[in-house]
N, CA, C, O and the ligand as a Tripos MOL2 file, in Angstrom:
@<TRIPOS>MOLECULE
protein
  249   247    63     0     0
PROTEIN
NO_CHARGES

@<TRIPOS>ATOM
      1 N          64.6610   96.9700  143.8920 N.3       1 MET1
      2 CA         65.6400   97.8710  143.2720 C.3       1 MET1
      3 C          64.9480   98.7200  142.2160 C.2       1 MET1
      4 O          64.1510   98.2230  141.4220 O.2       1 MET1
      5 N          65.2660  100.0030  142.2230 N.am      2 GLU2
      6 CA         64.6890  100.8900  141.2260 C.3       2 GLU2
      7 C          65.5330  100.8900  139.9560 C.2       2 GLU2
      8 O          66.7630  100.8430  140.0060 O.2       2 GLU2
      9 N          64.8580  100.9430  138.8400 N.am      3 THR3
     10 CA         65.5620  101.0460  137.5690 C.3       3 THR3
     11 C          64.7240  101.9070  136.6330 C.2       3 THR3
     12 O          63.6010  102.2920  136.9590 O.2       3 THR3
     13 N          65.2830  102.2000  135.4760 N.am      4 THR4
     14 CA         64.5740  103.0590  134.5350 C.3       4 THR4
     15 C          64.1470  102.2600  133.3140 C.2       4 THR4
     16 O          64.9520  101.5550  132.7050 O.2       4 THR4
     17 N          62.9000  102.3770  132.9720 N.am      5 ASP5
     18 CA         62.3860  101.7930  131.7270 C.3       5 ASP5
     19 C          63.0660  102.5300  130.5660 C.2       5 ASP5
     20 O          62.8910  103.7400  130.4280 O.2       5 ASP5
     21 N          63.8410  101.8230  129.7270 N.am      6 PRO6
     22 CA         64.5820  102.5180  128.6680 C.3       6 PRO6
     23 C          63.6860  103.1070  127.5830 C.2       6 PRO6
     24 O          64.1120  103.9890  126.8380 O.2       6 PRO6
     25 N          62.4740  102.6350  127.4910 N.am      7 VAL7
     26 CA         61.5810  103.1000  126.4260 C.3       7 VAL7
     27 C          60.9010  104.4100  126.8060 C.2       7 VAL7
     28 O          60.9590  105.3810  126.0520 O.2       7 VAL7
     29 N          60.2600  104.4410  127.9640 N.am      8 CYS8
     30 CA         59.5060  105.6390  128.3400 C.3       8 CYS8
     31 C          60.2180  106.4740  129.3940 C.2       8 CYS8
     32 O          59.8030  107.5950  129.6890 O.2       8 CYS8
     33 N          61.3130  105.9180  129.9720 N.am      9 GLY9
     34 CA         62.0830  106.6770  130.9450 C.3       9 GLY9
     35 C          61.4860  106.6950  132.3450 C.2       9 GLY9
     36 O          61.9550  107.4290  133.2150 O.2       9 GLY9
     37 N          60.4620  105.8950  132.5620 N.am     10 MET10
     38 CA         59.8020  105.8540  133.8630 C.3      10 MET10
     39 C          60.6360  105.0790  134.8760 C.2      10 MET10
     40 O          61.2590  104.0720  134.5380 O.2      10 MET10
     41 N          60.6450  105.5560  136.1260 N.am     11 GLN11
     42 CA         61.3000  104.8240  137.2080 C.3      11 GLN11
     43 C          60.3790  103.6850  137.6370 C.2      11 GLN11
     44 O          59.2080  103.9000  137.9490 O.2      11 GLN11
     45 N          60.9250  102.4770  137.6460 N.am     12 ILE12
     46 CA         60.1120  101.3280  138.0510 C.3      12 ILE12
     47 C          60.8870  100.4510  139.0160 C.2      12 ILE12
     48 O          62.1160  100.4770  139.0720 O.2      12 ILE12
     49 N          60.1290   99.6750  139.7730 N.am     13 ASP13
     50 CA         60.7170   98.7070  140.6850 C.3      13 ASP13
     51 C          60.9600   97.4280  139.8900 C.2      13 ASP13
     52 O          60.0580   96.9240  139.2210 O.2      13 ASP13
     53 N          62.1880   96.9060  139.9670 N.am     14 THR14
     54 CA         62.5180   95.7100  139.1760 C.3      14 THR14
     55 C          61.5820   94.5400  139.4960 C.2      14 THR14
     56 O          61.2880   93.7140  138.6310 O.2      14 THR14
     57 N          61.1250   94.4810  140.7300 N.am     15 GLU15
     58 CA         60.2430   93.3770  141.1140 C.3      15 GLU15
     59 C          58.8330   93.5280  140.5580 C.2      15 GLU15
     60 O          58.0680   92.5660  140.4920 O.2      15 GLU15
     61 N          58.5030   94.7620  140.1570 N.am     16 LYS16
     62 CA         57.1540   95.0050  139.6450 C.3      16 LYS16
     63 C          57.1290   95.2000  138.1320 C.2      16 LYS16
     64 O          56.0870   95.5180  137.5590 O.2      16 LYS16
     65 N          58.2820   95.0090  137.4880 N.am     17 ALA17
     66 CA         58.3420   95.2040  136.0390 C.3      17 ALA17
     67 C          57.3890   94.2460  135.3260 C.2      17 ALA17
     68 O          57.2650   93.0780  135.6940 O.2      17 ALA17
     69 N          56.7180   94.7690  134.2950 N.am     18 ALA18
     70 CA         55.7760   93.9550  133.5220 C.3      18 ALA18
     71 C          56.5070   93.0040  132.5920 C.2      18 ALA18
     72 O          55.9760   91.9590  132.2150 O.2      18 ALA18
     73 N          57.7520   93.3760  132.2180 N.am     19 ALA19
     74 CA         58.5300   92.5490  131.3100 C.3      19 ALA19
     75 C          60.0040   92.8650  131.4900 C.2      19 ALA19
     76 O          60.3680   93.9680  131.8970 O.2      19 ALA19
     77 N          60.8440   91.8950  131.1860 N.am     20 THR20
     78 CA         62.2820   92.1180  131.2420 C.3      20 THR20
     79 C          62.9210   91.5470  129.9810 C.2      20 THR20
     80 O          62.3820   90.6450  129.3400 O.2      20 THR20
     81 N          64.0790   92.0940  129.6460 N.am     21 GLU21
     82 CA         64.7980   91.6130  128.4720 C.3      21 GLU21
     83 C          66.2880   91.7370  128.7730 C.2      21 GLU21
     84 O          66.7350   92.7560  129.3010 O.2      21 GLU21
     85 N          67.0590   90.6990  128.4380 N.am     22 VAL22
     86 CA         68.4980   90.7570  128.6590 C.3      22 VAL22
     87 C          69.1820   90.9730  127.3140 C.2      22 VAL22
     88 O          69.0290   90.1750  126.3900 O.2      22 VAL22
     89 N          69.9350   92.0590  127.2200 N.am     23 VAL23
     90 CA         70.6660   92.3910  126.0000 C.3      23 VAL23
     91 C          72.1000   92.6920  126.3850 C.2      23 VAL23
     92 O          72.3540   93.5370  127.2440 O.2      23 VAL23
     93 N          73.0350   92.0050  125.7550 N.am     24 LEU24
     94 CA         74.4550   92.2380  126.0280 C.3      24 LEU24
     95 C          74.7530   92.1880  127.5290 C.2      24 LEU24
     96 O          75.4690   93.0350  128.0630 O.2      24 LEU24
     97 N          74.1860   91.1790  128.1960 N.am     25 GLU25
     98 CA         74.4220   90.9480  129.6250 C.3      25 GLU25
     99 C          73.8390   92.0150  130.5400 C.2      25 GLU25
    100 O          74.0920   92.0160  131.7450 O.2      25 GLU25
    101 N          73.0700   92.9060  129.9750 N.am     26 ARG26
    102 CA         72.3750   93.8850  130.8180 C.3      26 ARG26
    103 C          70.8940   93.5390  130.8170 C.2      26 ARG26
    104 O          70.3390   93.1610  129.7840 O.2      26 ARG26
    105 N          70.2620   93.6680  131.9600 N.am     27 THR27
    106 CA         68.8320   93.3900  132.0420 C.3      27 THR27
    107 C          68.0590   94.6960  132.0080 C.2      27 THR27
    108 O          68.3320   95.6190  132.7750 O.2      27 THR27
    109 N          67.1010   94.7540  131.1160 N.am     28 TYR28
    110 CA         66.2420   95.9260  131.0010 C.3      28 TYR28
    111 C          64.8610   95.5570  131.5180 C.2      28 TYR28
    112 O          64.3540   94.4640  131.2670 O.2      28 TYR28
    113 N          64.2720   96.4860  132.2380 N.am     29 HIS29
    114 CA         62.9440   96.2720  132.7990 C.3      29 HIS29
    115 C          61.9710   97.2570  132.1730 C.2      29 HIS29
    116 O          62.3150   98.3940  131.8540 O.2      29 HIS29
    117 N          60.7480   96.7800  132.0100 N.am     30 PHE30
    118 CA         59.7370   97.6020  131.3410 C.3      30 PHE30
    119 C          58.4890   97.7420  132.2010 C.2      30 PHE30
    120 O          58.0800   96.8090  132.8920 O.2      30 PHE30
    121 N          57.8970   98.9240  132.1410 N.am     31 CYS31
    122 CA         56.7030   99.1920  132.9560 C.3      31 CYS31
    123 C          55.4920   98.4740  132.4000 C.2      31 CYS31
    124 O          54.5410   98.1950  133.1290 O.2      31 CYS31
    125 N          55.5240   98.1700  131.0970 N.am     32 SER32
    126 CA         54.3750   97.5330  130.4690 C.3      32 SER32
    127 C          54.8410   96.6810  129.3040 C.2      32 SER32
    128 O          55.9610   96.8330  128.8160 O.2      32 SER32
    129 N          53.9690   95.7800  128.8610 N.am     33 THR33
    130 CA         54.3280   94.9350  127.7200 C.3      33 THR33
    131 C          54.4340   95.7510  126.4430 C.2      33 THR33
    132 O          55.1610   95.3750  125.5240 O.2      33 THR33
    133 N          53.7070   96.8760  126.3760 N.am     34 SER34
    134 CA         53.8110   97.6980  125.1640 C.3      34 SER34
    135 C          55.1850   98.3480  125.0610 C.2      34 SER34
    136 O          55.7160   98.4980  123.9610 O.2      34 SER34
    137 N          55.7700   98.7390  126.2010 N.am     35 CYS35
    138 CA         57.1330   99.2650  126.1780 C.3      35 CYS35
    139 C          58.1030   98.1540  125.7670 C.2      35 CYS35
    140 O          59.0380   98.3920  125.0030 O.2      35 CYS35
    141 N          57.8810   96.9660  126.2660 N.am     36 HIS36
    142 CA         58.7210   95.8300  125.8990 C.3      36 HIS36
    143 C          58.6680   95.5760  124.3930 C.2      36 HIS36
    144 O          59.6950   95.3280  123.7620 O.2      36 HIS36
    145 N          57.4680   95.6410  123.8270 N.am     37 GLU37
    146 CA         57.3130   95.4200  122.3880 C.3      37 GLU37
    147 C          58.0180   96.5000  121.5720 C.2      37 GLU37
    148 O          58.6270   96.2140  120.5410 O.2      37 GLU37
    149 N          57.9310   97.7480  122.0450 N.am     38 LYS38
    150 CA         58.6340   98.8400  121.3560 C.3      38 LYS38
    151 C          60.1400   98.6050  121.3930 C.2      38 LYS38
    152 O          60.8450   98.8390  120.4110 O.2      38 LYS38
    153 N          60.6170   98.1400  122.5430 N.am     39 PHE39
    154 CA         62.0430   97.8510  122.7010 C.3      39 PHE39
    155 C          62.4740   96.7670  121.7270 C.2      39 PHE39
    156 O          63.4900   96.9040  121.0440 O.2      39 PHE39
    157 N          61.6880   95.6740  121.6620 N.am     40 LEU40
    158 CA         62.0450   94.5610  120.7880 C.3      40 LEU40
    159 C          62.0060   94.9420  119.3150 C.2      40 LEU40
    160 O          62.7460   94.3910  118.5000 O.2      40 LEU40
    161 N          61.1390   95.8860  118.9820 N.am     41 ALA41
    162 CA         61.0170   96.3180  117.5910 C.3      41 ALA41
    163 C          62.2470   97.0920  117.1250 C.2      41 ALA41
    164 O          62.5900   97.0850  115.9430 O.2      41 ALA41
    165 N          62.9040   97.7600  118.0730 N.am     42 ASN42
    166 CA         64.0400   98.6020  117.7040 C.3      42 ASN42
    167 C          65.0310   98.7140  118.8660 C.2      42 ASN42
    168 O          65.2400   99.8040  119.3980 O.2      42 ASN42
    169 N          65.6450   97.5860  119.2620 N.am     43 PRO43
    170 CA         66.5090   97.6040  120.4560 C.3      43 PRO43
    171 C          67.6820   98.5770  120.3670 C.2      43 PRO43
    172 O          68.0800   99.1620  121.3750 O.2      43 PRO43
    173 N          68.2380   98.7540  119.1690 N.am     44 ASP44
    174 CA         69.3970   99.6420  119.0280 C.3      44 ASP44
    175 C          69.0970  101.0640  119.4800 C.2      44 ASP44
    176 O          69.9860  101.7950  119.9170 O.2      44 ASP44
    177 N          67.8400  101.4370  119.3680 N.am     45 GLN45
    178 CA         67.4580  102.7920  119.7400 C.3      45 GLN45
    179 C          67.5350  102.9870  121.2530 C.2      45 GLN45
    180 O          67.7360  104.1020  121.7330 O.2      45 GLN45
    181 N          67.3750  101.9100  121.9880 N.am     46 TYR46
    182 CA         67.2920  102.0100  123.4460 C.3      46 TYR46
    183 C          68.5140  101.4940  124.1740 C.2      46 TYR46
    184 O          68.8040  101.9300  125.2880 O.2      46 TYR46
    185 N          69.2430  100.5590  123.5500 N.am     47 VAL47
    186 CA         70.4150   99.9930  124.2070 C.3      47 VAL47
    187 C          71.5870  100.9410  124.0300 C.2      47 VAL47
    188 O          71.9500  101.2980  122.9100 O.2      47 VAL47
    189 N          72.1750  101.3440  125.1510 N.am     48 THR48
    190 CA         73.3400  102.2160  125.0810 C.3      48 THR48
    191 C          74.5580  101.4360  125.5360 C.2      48 THR48
    192 O          74.5020  100.7350  126.5460 O.2      48 THR48
    193 N          75.6450  101.5470  124.8150 N.am     49 PRO49
    194 CA         76.8580  100.8290  125.2030 C.3      49 PRO49
    195 C          77.3770  101.3190  126.5400 C.2      49 PRO49
    196 O          77.0840  102.4380  126.9620 O.2      49 PRO49
    197 N          78.1490  100.4750  127.2010 N.am     50 ARG50
    198 CA         78.7390  100.8780  128.4750 C.3      50 ARG50
    199 C          79.6440  102.0800  128.2680 C.2      50 ARG50
    200 O          80.2260  102.2530  127.1970 O.2      50 ARG50
    201 N          79.7560  102.9000  129.2830 N.am     51 GLY51
    202 CA         80.6160  104.0620  129.1980 C.3      51 GLY51
    203 C          79.8860  105.2390  128.5870 C.2      51 GLY51
    204 O          78.7320  105.1300  128.1730 O.2      51 GLY51
    205 N          80.5660  106.3480  128.5390 N.am     52 SER52
    206 CA         79.9450  107.5690  128.0620 C.3      52 SER52
    207 C          79.8160  107.5710  126.5480 C.2      52 SER52
    208 O          80.6850  107.0870  125.8230 O.2      52 SER52
    209 N          78.7220  108.1230  126.1030 N.am     53 SER53
    210 CA         78.5070  108.3500  124.6850 C.3      53 SER53
    211 C          78.0530  109.7970  124.5440 C.2      53 SER53
    212 O          77.6600  110.4180  125.5310 O.2      53 SER53
    213 N          78.1010  110.3350  123.3430 N.am     54 PRO54
    214 CA         77.6290  111.7190  123.1750 C.3      54 PRO54
    215 C          76.2120  111.8950  123.6910 C.2      54 PRO54
    216 O          75.8910  112.9120  124.3060 O.2      54 PRO54
    217 N          75.3630  110.9060  123.4420 N.am     55 GLU55
    218 CA         73.9860  110.9780  123.9100 C.3      55 GLU55
    219 C          73.9320  111.0180  125.4380 C.2      55 GLU55
    220 O          73.1700  111.7830  126.0290 O.2      55 GLU55
    221 N          74.7520  110.1820  126.0570 N.am     56 HIS56
    222 CA         74.7990  110.1430  127.5130 C.3      56 HIS56
    223 C          75.2530  111.4940  128.0680 C.2      56 HIS56
    224 O          74.6610  112.0190  129.0120 O.2      56 HIS56
    225 N          76.2950  112.0400  127.4800 N.am     57 ALA57
    226 CA         76.8210  113.3140  127.9400 C.3      57 ALA57
    227 C          75.7680  114.4140  127.8140 C.2      57 ALA57
    228 O          75.6660  115.2910  128.6710 O.2      57 ALA57
    229 N          74.9990  114.3570  126.7480 N.am     58 ARG58
    230 CA         73.9810  115.3640  126.5280 C.3      58 ARG58
    231 C          72.8950  115.2680  127.6090 C.2      58 ARG58
    232 O          72.3730  116.2790  128.0790 O.2      58 ARG58
    233 N          72.5750  114.0370  127.9870 N.am     59 ARG59
    234 CA         71.5130  113.8620  128.9700 C.3      59 ARG59
    235 C          71.9730  114.1630  130.3880 C.2      59 ARG59
    236 O          71.2380  114.7720  131.1650 O.2      59 ARG59
    237 N          73.1860  113.7390  130.7260 N.am     60 HIS60
    238 CA         73.6000  113.8120  132.1230 C.3      60 HIS60
    239 C          74.7550  114.7840  132.3670 C.2      60 HIS60
    240 O          75.0250  115.1430  133.5130 O.2      60 HIS60
    241 N          75.4270  115.2060  131.3220 N.am     61 GLY61
    242 CA         76.5330  116.1260  131.4890 C.3      61 GLY61
    243 C          77.7360  115.5430  132.1840 C.2      61 GLY61
    244 O          78.4870  116.2600  132.8440 O.2      61 GLY61
    245 N          77.9280  114.2320  132.0410 N.am     62 CYS62
    246 CA         79.1040  113.6110  132.6590 C.3      62 CYS62
    247 C          79.8230  112.7210  131.6590 C.2      62 CYS62
    248 O          80.8390  112.1120  131.9940 O.2      62 CYS62
    249 ZN         57.5100  102.1050  129.9640 Zn       63 ZN63
@<TRIPOS>BOND
     1     1     2 1
     2     2     3 1
     3     3     4 2
     4     3     5 am
     5     5     6 1
     6     6     7 1
     7     7     8 2
     8     7     9 am
     9     9    10 1
    10    10    11 1
    11    11    12 2
    12    11    13 am
    13    13    14 1
    14    14    15 1
    15    15    16 2
    16    15    17 am
    17    17    18 1
    18    18    19 1
    19    19    20 2
    20    19    21 am
    21    21    22 1
    22    22    23 1
    23    23    24 2
    24    23    25 am
    25    25    26 1
    26    26    27 1
    27    27    28 2
    28    27    29 am
    29    29    30 1
    30    30    31 1
    31    31    32 2
    32    31    33 am
    33    33    34 1
    34    34    35 1
    35    35    36 2
    36    35    37 am
    37    37    38 1
    38    38    39 1
    39    39    40 2
    40    39    41 am
    41    41    42 1
    42    42    43 1
    43    43    44 2
    44    43    45 am
    45    45    46 1
    46    46    47 1
    47    47    48 2
    48    47    49 am
    49    49    50 1
    50    50    51 1
    51    51    52 2
    52    51    53 am
    53    53    54 1
    54    54    55 1
    55    55    56 2
    56    55    57 am
    57    57    58 1
    58    58    59 1
    59    59    60 2
    60    59    61 am
    61    61    62 1
    62    62    63 1
    63    63    64 2
    64    63    65 am
    65    65    66 1
    66    66    67 1
    67    67    68 2
    68    67    69 am
    69    69    70 1
    70    70    71 1
    71    71    72 2
    72    71    73 am
    73    73    74 1
    74    74    75 1
    75    75    76 2
    76    75    77 am
    77    77    78 1
    78    78    79 1
    79    79    80 2
    80    79    81 am
    81    81    82 1
    82    82    83 1
    83    83    84 2
    84    83    85 am
    85    85    86 1
    86    86    87 1
    87    87    88 2
    88    87    89 am
    89    89    90 1
    90    90    91 1
    91    91    92 2
    92    91    93 am
    93    93    94 1
    94    94    95 1
    95    95    96 2
    96    95    97 am
    97    97    98 1
    98    98    99 1
    99    99   100 2
   100    99   101 am
   101   101   102 1
   102   102   103 1
   103   103   104 2
   104   103   105 am
   105   105   106 1
   106   106   107 1
   107   107   108 2
   108   107   109 am
   109   109   110 1
   110   110   111 1
   111   111   112 2
   112   111   113 am
   113   113   114 1
   114   114   115 1
   115   115   116 2
   116   115   117 am
   117   117   118 1
   118   118   119 1
   119   119   120 2
   120   119   121 am
   121   121   122 1
   122   122   123 1
   123   123   124 2
   124   123   125 am
   125   125   126 1
   126   126   127 1
   127   127   128 2
   128   127   129 am
   129   129   130 1
   130   130   131 1
   131   131   132 2
   132   131   133 am
   133   133   134 1
   134   134   135 1
   135   135   136 2
   136   135   137 am
   137   137   138 1
   138   138   139 1
   139   139   140 2
   140   139   141 am
   141   141   142 1
   142   142   143 1
   143   143   144 2
   144   143   145 am
   145   145   146 1
   146   146   147 1
   147   147   148 2
   148   147   149 am
   149   149   150 1
   150   150   151 1
   151   151   152 2
   152   151   153 am
   153   153   154 1
   154   154   155 1
   155   155   156 2
   156   155   157 am
   157   157   158 1
   158   158   159 1
   159   159   160 2
   160   159   161 am
   161   161   162 1
   162   162   163 1
   163   163   164 2
   164   163   165 am
   165   165   166 1
   166   166   167 1
   167   167   168 2
   168   167   169 am
   169   169   170 1
   170   170   171 1
   171   171   172 2
   172   171   173 am
   173   173   174 1
   174   174   175 1
   175   175   176 2
   176   175   177 am
   177   177   178 1
   178   178   179 1
   179   179   180 2
   180   179   181 am
   181   181   182 1
   182   182   183 1
   183   183   184 2
   184   183   185 am
   185   185   186 1
   186   186   187 1
   187   187   188 2
   188   187   189 am
   189   189   190 1
   190   190   191 1
   191   191   192 2
   192   191   193 am
   193   193   194 1
   194   194   195 1
   195   195   196 2
   196   195   197 am
   197   197   198 1
   198   198   199 1
   199   199   200 2
   200   199   201 am
   201   201   202 1
   202   202   203 1
   203   203   204 2
   204   203   205 am
   205   205   206 1
   206   206   207 1
   207   207   208 2
   208   207   209 am
   209   209   210 1
   210   210   211 1
   211   211   212 2
   212   211   213 am
   213   213   214 1
   214   214   215 1
   215   215   216 2
   216   215   217 am
   217   217   218 1
   218   218   219 1
   219   219   220 2
   220   219   221 am
   221   221   222 1
   222   222   223 1
   223   223   224 2
   224   223   225 am
   225   225   226 1
   226   226   227 1
   227   227   228 2
   228   227   229 am
   229   229   230 1
   230   230   231 1
   231   231   232 2
   232   231   233 am
   233   233   234 1
   234   234   235 1
   235   235   236 2
   236   235   237 am
   237   237   238 1
   238   238   239 1
   239   239   240 2
   240   239   241 am
   241   241   242 1
   242   242   243 1
   243   243   244 2
   244   243   245 am
   245   245   246 1
   246   246   247 1
   247   247   248 2
@<TRIPOS>SUBSTRUCTURE
     1 MET1         2 RESIDUE 1 A MET
     2 GLU2         6 RESIDUE 1 A GLU
     3 THR3        10 RESIDUE 1 A THR
     4 THR4        14 RESIDUE 1 A THR
     5 ASP5        18 RESIDUE 1 A ASP
     6 PRO6        22 RESIDUE 1 A PRO
     7 VAL7        26 RESIDUE 1 A VAL
     8 CYS8        30 RESIDUE 1 A CYS
     9 GLY9        34 RESIDUE 1 A GLY
    10 MET10       38 RESIDUE 1 A MET
    11 GLN11       42 RESIDUE 1 A GLN
    12 ILE12       46 RESIDUE 1 A ILE
    13 ASP13       50 RESIDUE 1 A ASP
    14 THR14       54 RESIDUE 1 A THR
    15 GLU15       58 RESIDUE 1 A GLU
    16 LYS16       62 RESIDUE 1 A LYS
    17 ALA17       66 RESIDUE 1 A ALA
    18 ALA18       70 RESIDUE 1 A ALA
    19 ALA19       74 RESIDUE 1 A ALA
    20 THR20       78 RESIDUE 1 A THR
    21 GLU21       82 RESIDUE 1 A GLU
    22 VAL22       86 RESIDUE 1 A VAL
    23 VAL23       90 RESIDUE 1 A VAL
    24 LEU24       94 RESIDUE 1 A LEU
    25 GLU25       98 RESIDUE 1 A GLU
    26 ARG26      102 RESIDUE 1 A ARG
    27 THR27      106 RESIDUE 1 A THR
    28 TYR28      110 RESIDUE 1 A TYR
    29 HIS29      114 RESIDUE 1 A HIS
    30 PHE30      118 RESIDUE 1 A PHE
    31 CYS31      122 RESIDUE 1 A CYS
    32 SER32      126 RESIDUE 1 A SER
    33 THR33      130 RESIDUE 1 A THR
    34 SER34      134 RESIDUE 1 A SER
    35 CYS35      138 RESIDUE 1 A CYS
    36 HIS36      142 RESIDUE 1 A HIS
    37 GLU37      146 RESIDUE 1 A GLU
    38 LYS38      150 RESIDUE 1 A LYS
    39 PHE39      154 RESIDUE 1 A PHE
    40 LEU40      158 RESIDUE 1 A LEU
    41 ALA41      162 RESIDUE 1 A ALA
    42 ASN42      166 RESIDUE 1 A ASN
    43 PRO43      170 RESIDUE 1 A PRO
    44 ASP44      174 RESIDUE 1 A ASP
    45 GLN45      178 RESIDUE 1 A GLN
    46 TYR46      182 RESIDUE 1 A TYR
    47 VAL47      186 RESIDUE 1 A VAL
    48 THR48      190 RESIDUE 1 A THR
    49 PRO49      194 RESIDUE 1 A PRO
    50 ARG50      198 RESIDUE 1 A ARG
    51 GLY51      202 RESIDUE 1 A GLY
    52 SER52      206 RESIDUE 1 A SER
    53 SER53      210 RESIDUE 1 A SER
    54 PRO54      214 RESIDUE 1 A PRO
    55 GLU55      218 RESIDUE 1 A GLU
    56 HIS56      222 RESIDUE 1 A HIS
    57 ALA57      226 RESIDUE 1 A ALA
    58 ARG58      230 RESIDUE 1 A ARG
    59 ARG59      234 RESIDUE 1 A ARG
    60 HIS60      238 RESIDUE 1 A HIS
    61 GLY61      242 RESIDUE 1 A GLY
    62 CYS62      246 RESIDUE 1 A CYS
    63 ZN63       249 GROUP 0 **** ****
């Protein structure tokens, strides 16, 4: 399954992720351990709540 690394925005295969982290029942996958470390240092910056947010609308227009 393809997913997006929340730190660098890279498309990655969940089976090939270098690291994973579960936050608020969502699993995040990372392309590298350095992205994982950045995520852990500041998770609020990368975790987006379910549903639309202003940031989401700006990125996707939906
Ligand atoms: Zn990454």
